[in-house]
Each structure stands twice: as C-alpha cells, then as structure tokens.
C-alpha positions in Angstrom: 56.7 12.5 147.5 59.8 12.3 145.7 60.4 15.8 146.8 60.7 15.0 150.4 63.1 12.0 149.7 65.1 15.1 148.0 65.1 16.8 151.0 66.1 14.0 153.3 69.3 13.3 150.7 70.3 17.2 150.6 69.9 17.5 154.6 72.2 14.4 154.9 74.7 16.3 152.1 74.7 19.4 153.4 77.7 18.4 156.2 79.1 16.1 153.3 79.3 18.0 150.5 80.7 21.4 152.0 84.6 20.7 150.4 87.6 18.9 151.8 89.0 19.4 155.6 92.5 18.4 155.8 94.3 18.1 159.1 98.1 17.9 159.7 100.0 16.1 162.3 97.6 12.9 162.7 100.6 11.0 164.1 100.3 13.2 167.4 98.6 12.5 170.6 95.7 14.6 170.6 95.5 16.9 173.5 93.1 19.2 175.1 95.0 22.8 176.2 93.4 24.6 178.7 96.2 27.8 179.3 99.0 29.3 177.9 101.7 27.4 179.9 99.9 23.7 178.4 99.8 25.3 175.1 103.3 26.5 174.9 104.7 23.1 175.9 102.0 21.6 173.4 103.4 23.6 170.7 106.9 22.8 171.4 106.4 19.1 171.2 104.5 19.2 168.2 101.3 18.7 169.3 99.7 22.0 169.2 97.4 21.3 165.8 95.9 18.1 168.2 94.4 20.0 170.7 91.6 22.3 172.2 92.9 25.5 172.9 90.9 27.6 175.4 92.6 31.2 176.6 90.1 33.7 178.2 92.9 36.1 178.0 91.6 36.9 174.4 88.0 38.0 173.4 87.7 34.4 171.5 90.7 32.5 171.9 93.4 31.0 168.9 92.5 28.7 166.6 90.3 26.7 168.7 87.9 25.0 165.8 90.4 23.9 164.1 91.8 21.8 166.5 89.3 20.5 168.0 88.7 18.9 164.3 92.1 17.6 164.5 90.9 15.3 167.4 90.8 11.8 165.7 88.6 9.0 167.1 86.0 9.1 169.7 88.1 8.0 172.6 89.6 11.7 171.8 86.5 13.6 171.7 84.9 11.5 174.8 88.0 12.8 177.0 87.7 16.4 175.5 84.3 16.3 176.2 85.4 15.7 179.8 87.9 18.2 180.4 85.8 20.7 178.6 82.7 19.6 181.1 85.3 20.6 183.8 86.6 24.0 182.5 82.8 25.2 182.0 81.7 23.9 186.0 84.8 26.8 186.6 83.9 28.7 184.0 80.3 28.6 183.0 80.0 32.0 181.3 83.1 30.9 178.8 81.9 31.1 175.2 84.5 29.8 173.6 84.3 26.7 176.1 80.0 26.4 175.1 81.4 26.6 171.5 84.1 24.1 172.1 81.9 21.6 173.7 79.2 21.6 171.1 81.8 21.0 168.1 82.8 18.2 170.5 79.2 16.6 171.2 78.8 17.2 167.1 81.2 14.8 166.5 80.0 12.9 168.9 76.2 12.7 167.7 75.2 14.1 170.6 73.2 16.6 168.8 70.4 17.7 171.3 73.2 18.4 174.2 75.9 20.1 171.3 72.8 22.6 170.3 72.0 24.0 174.0 76.0 25.1 174.3 75.9 26.3 170.5 73.3 28.2 171.7 74.7 29.6 174.6 78.1 30.1 173.0 76.8 31.9 170.2 74.9 34.3 172.5 77.5 35.1 174.5 79.6 35.6 171.6 77.2 37.0 169.6 79.9 39.2 167.5 81.7 36.2 166.6 81.0 34.2 162.8 82.8 31.3 164.0 80.2 31.2 167.4 77.6 31.5 164.6 78.8 28.8 162.5 79.1 26.2 164.7 75.6 26.9 165.9 74.7 26.7 162.2 76.5 22.9 162.0 74.7 21.6 165.1 71.1 22.7 163.1 71.9 21.0 160.0 73.5 18.0 161.6 70.0 17.6 163.7 68.1 18.4 160.6 69.8 15.1 158.4 69.1 13.0 161.7 65.5 13.8 162.0 65.4 13.7 158.3 67.1 10.3 158.8 65.5 8.4 161.7 62.1 9.8 161.5 60.4 8.5 158.6 58.4 10.5 156.6 56.9 12.5 158.8 60.8 13.3 160.1 61.2 13.8 156.6 58.9 16.7 156.7 59.4 18.3 160.2 63.3 18.4 159.5 61.9 20.4 155.7 60.1 22.9 158.3 62.9 23.9 160.1 65.9 24.5 157.7 65.5 28.0 158.3 66.9 28.6 161.6 70.1 27.0 159.6 70.3 29.2 156.6 69.6 32.5 159.3 72.5 31.1 161.6 74.8 30.4 158.5 74.0 33.7 157.3 75.2 35.3 160.3 78.4 33.3 160.5 78.8 34.8 157.0 78.0 38.3 157.4 80.4 38.4 160.8 83.4 36.2 159.3 83.4 36.4 155.2 86.7 35.1 155.2 85.0 31.9 156.3 85.2 30.0 153.1 83.7 26.2 154.6 80.8 28.3 155.6 80.5 30.5 152.4 80.6 26.8 150.2 77.8 25.4 152.5 75.5 28.5 152.1 76.2 28.4 148.1 75.2 24.5 148.5 72.2 25.0 150.5 71.0 27.4 148.1 71.9 25.4 144.7 70.1 21.5 146.1 67.6 22.5 148.8 64.0 21.5 147.3 61.7 24.6 147.8 64.1 26.7 149.4 67.2 26.8 147.5 67.3 29.4 144.4 70.6 27.8 141.9 70.8 31.6 140.3 71.2 33.0 143.9 73.4 30.1 144.8 75.5 31.0 141.5 75.9 34.3 142.2 77.0 33.6 145.9 79.6 31.7 144.4 81.0 34.1 142.2 81.3 36.6 144.6 83.8 34.3 146.7 86.5 34.2 143.7 88.1 37.6 144.5 88.7 37.0 148.1 89.2 33.3 147.7 90.4 32.6 144.3 90.6 29.2 144.6 87.6 28.2 146.4 85.8 31.3 145.0 86.5 29.3 141.3 86.0 25.4 142.2 82.6 26.6 143.8 81.3 28.2 141.0 82.5 25.3 139.0 80.0 23.2 141.3 77.2 26.0 141.1 77.5 25.3 137.4 77.4 21.6 137.8 74.5 21.6 139.5 72.6 24.1 137.4 73.4 21.7 134.7 75.7 23.4 133.1 78.0 20.6 133.1 80.8 21.6 130.1 81.0 24.8 131.9 81.7 23.4 135.5 84.6 21.1 133.5 86.3 23.6 132.2 86.0 26.0 134.9 87.6 22.7 137.1 90.3 22.1 134.7 91.4 25.9 134.7 91.3 26.0 138.4 93.9 22.2 138.5 96.5 24.8 135.9 95.9 28.0 138.1 96.5 26.3 141.5 98.9 23.3 140.9 100.1 23.5 144.9 96.5 22.1 146.1 94.9 18.8 145.4 91.7 20.2 146.1 91.2 21.5 142.3 92.3 18.1 141.1 89.5 16.6 143.6 86.2 18.5 142.5 87.7 18.0 138.4 87.7 14.5 139.4 84.3 14.3 141.1 82.3 16.7 138.4 83.6 14.3 135.6 82.5 11.2 137.9 79.2 13.1 138.7 78.8 13.7 134.8 79.3 9.8 134.2 82.7 10.8 132.5 84.4 7.5 134.6 87.0 7.1 132.6 88.0 10.9 132.4 87.1 10.8 136.6 89.2 8.0 137.2 92.7 9.8 135.3 92.2 12.6 137.2 91.5 11.1 140.7 94.5 8.6 140.3 96.5 11.6 139.6 96.0 12.3 143.6 98.0 8.9 144.2 101.1 10.6 143.9 100.2 13.5 146.4 100.2 13.3 150.4 98.2 11.2 152.1 95.3 13.8 152.7 91.7 13.7 152.7 91.5 14.3 148.8 93.8 11.1 148.5 91.3 8.7 150.5 88.1 10.4 149.0 89.8 9.3 145.3 90.1 6.1 146.5 86.5 5.8 147.3 85.4 7.2 144.3 87.6 4.9 142.1 85.9 2.2 144.0 82.5 3.7 143.3 83.4 4.1 139.2 84.3 0.5 139.0 81.4 -1.1 141.1 79.1 0.9 139.3 80.1 -0.5 136.2 80.7 -4.4 137.0 84.6 -4.1 135.8 88.3 -4.4 137.6 87.2 -6.1 140.5 90.8 -6.8 141.3 91.5 -2.9 141.5 88.5 -2.3 143.9 90.2 -5.2 146.3 93.5 -3.4 146.2 92.0 -0.4 147.0 89.8 -1.4 149.6 92.4 -3.4 151.4 94.5 0.0 151.4 91.7 2.0 152.6 91.0 0.0 155.5 94.4 -0.5 156.6 94.9 3.0 156.5 91.4 3.5 158.0 91.3 7.2 157.4 89.9 9.5 160.5 88.6 12.4 159.2 85.2 14.2 159.8 84.1 14.0 156.0 85.8 10.6 155.1 84.0 7.7 153.9 82.9 5.1 156.5 84.4 2.0 156.5 80.5 0.6 155.8 80.8 2.2 152.6 84.2 0.4 151.9 83.2 -3.0 152.6 79.7 -2.4 150.3 82.1 -1.9 147.3 84.5 -5.1 148.4 81.3 -7.2 148.4 80.3 -5.7 145.0 83.8 -6.2 143.3 83.6 -10.1 144.8 80.1 -10.6 143.3 81.8 -9.3 140.3 84.6 -11.7 140.5 82.0 -14.7 141.2 83.3 -15.0 144.9 80.0 -15.2 145.9 80.8 -16.3 150.2 83.1 -13.4 150.4 81.3 -11.0 148.8 78.3 -12.0 151.2 81.0 -11.4 154.2 81.9 -8.3 153.3 78.2 -7.0 152.9 77.2 -8.6 156.1 80.6 -7.0 157.8 79.2 -3.3 155.9 75.7 -3.9 157.4 76.9 -4.8 161.0 78.6 -1.2 160.9 75.4 0.4 159.1 72.2 -1.7 159.3 70.4 1.4 156.9 72.8 1.1 153.8 70.2 0.1 151.0 73.3 -0.3 148.6 74.5 -3.2 150.3 71.0 -4.5 151.4 70.3 -4.5 147.8 73.2 -6.6 147.0 73.2 -9.2 150.0 69.2 -9.6 148.9 70.3 -10.1 145.4 73.4 -12.8 146.0 71.1 -14.4 148.6 67.9 -14.8 145.8 70.4 -15.9 143.2 
C-alpha cells in the first residue's frame, strides 16, 4: 500500500516538478490571434506574446504553445476556448487548432475533452513533437486527477495507465530533441516513478542533455543525483551551475530547492533570498513560498512568514506551476499558530480549506487547534 501512495504523489508531481516556466508581459491584455493581420497588430501593440497564434499558412504555426501558456486566469482561457471552438468549426482538420484547444482545456481542468483534441492533434500533426508533448501532458494530468479523486482503485488504475504517457513523451522528444521541458519531464519520470522508473536511466538521460542544453542539462543532472541519494554531489553541481550561468535565476532556485529538500534550511534560505533581488518571475514567487515553508516546518520566525505571505497574496501570481493561494493560507495559519494568534490561525486555515478542501496539512493543523 505504501507503493500506491507513492504512485499518487509521483503522478501529481509529474507536471509540478518539470521546471520553472517563465512568461513575460504579465500586464498585457491576453488576446487570441487568428489571422496574420491581427497577429501583426498584436505584436506591434506589445500583446503578441499573450495571444494564441493560429497560422495555417505554415504547417505548424509560430510559437503557439508558449502563447497559450501566457494566457493568465480562467476568464482568459475560457475566452480562448470559445474562439478556438469557433475556429475548429470552420477548420475541423486544423492540427494546431486541436493541439491549442487541448492545452487550453488542460489548463481549465476539462481533461476528458482535452484528451479528445490532443489525440486528434497528434494524429494530424504526427511528425510534430510539440503536438505529442501536449498529448503527453494531458495524459499526465488525467493520471494525476484519476489518482487523486479515485481513492484506492483510482491509484491502481492510474498506475496501470502510466505507459501511454511515457510513450507519448518519448515520441515528443524523438521528434523534437530541442524541447528541454519534455526532456526534463522524462528524466523525472524515470527517477521517481515506482515500479516503472529506472533511476540509472534517468541519470543517463540527464547527462545526455548537457551538450545541447548546458544549463538545463547540468541542473537536471543535479536533480538526478539528488533523487539517486547523492545529495552532496547534487549540491556541488548546482553550485557550479550558479557560477556558470549568472544570467539565469533557475540555478539558484534549483540549488535552494535541493538544499531545502536536504533539510539544510539555513543554507537554503540564504540561496532563496538571493532571488529577491531578481525579476519577479516564477522563481521569485516559488522562493517566497519555499522560504515560508522552511520556517513553518521549524516553527520559527512567524512574523517573517506573515510578511512573505502578504506579499505573495497581494501579487497573486498566475503562472501554471505557481503555488496556489490555498498553500499560502495554510502556511500563514501555521505561522499564526506559532505566534499564539489562534483565532487568526483558524481563520487562515479555514480560508485555505475553502480553496482546497482536501489539503491534509491544513486539516491537521486545524484539528490540532480545535482539539487544544
């Protein structure tokens, strides 16, 4: 049974641990671009990176997936879905259209519908790695949902359906070796998936990334070493990456994360604090959350946690992989409990559970408060 619960954790984390994704122009209005004239106007207004681009004059279309991910918030995604539905009514055999709407539906958590379009898109665009990558991500999200909501039977059912995800991901990489995010996901799949995984193969795949993707390859090897219980080597390699690639915040984020997961909290906090001097991108907000968590795990510095929580909640970052507000309210509840502000702690934890009724960490803290 312990293995089953590991499967649940891994399936949920398949997407969440695939690396930081950073989007620009957050203050632009999202747009859905259908034709080249509209695309030109959007680009000239600075909103182009926030739109969905469909350009059937080319076989695949320019930058479309990145632009889908740049749509922030459910309202924008719903608008995108409506326009893409109309587009597919007019052009039902548009491979890019099916792939894009699958990505939008995945973000909206409408996964059964997403799978229909992902399968259709990857069939029409059978030689395009990005189409198979979207298919793989939809499959991963469905596995996580199946495991989370299906109880014990859901866990076993999800574990038995991991193969198609693995195969779709491998196809995506074979067709498009430049897709570094897909390659990271495959490495993590082999590193951490019980029964099916193969840590030695995961490390081999990570090492194979370094020539083509020096920074991401080195950081993925560091992660692989960590999951192979070679923590000191992982930390040393991540530190090396920080020195080699000072233009990116990701090495510092990965180093801080490995230190945190190694229970070296003070060192982790020093590294994560450095991200406060950089751009307010996803690693910035991930660092805020981790700095909160490492304090609440040690029952210390509650006031610092409250300061970090206030900044995070005020910013309300919308990146797909950003910690949800429920997580922040949970850590705020723990900090308030540590400070002896019990009524405020209960209110924060209740807010957390309004947003995510299944969060066991918040449930436990609230039960402890009510029993005391």
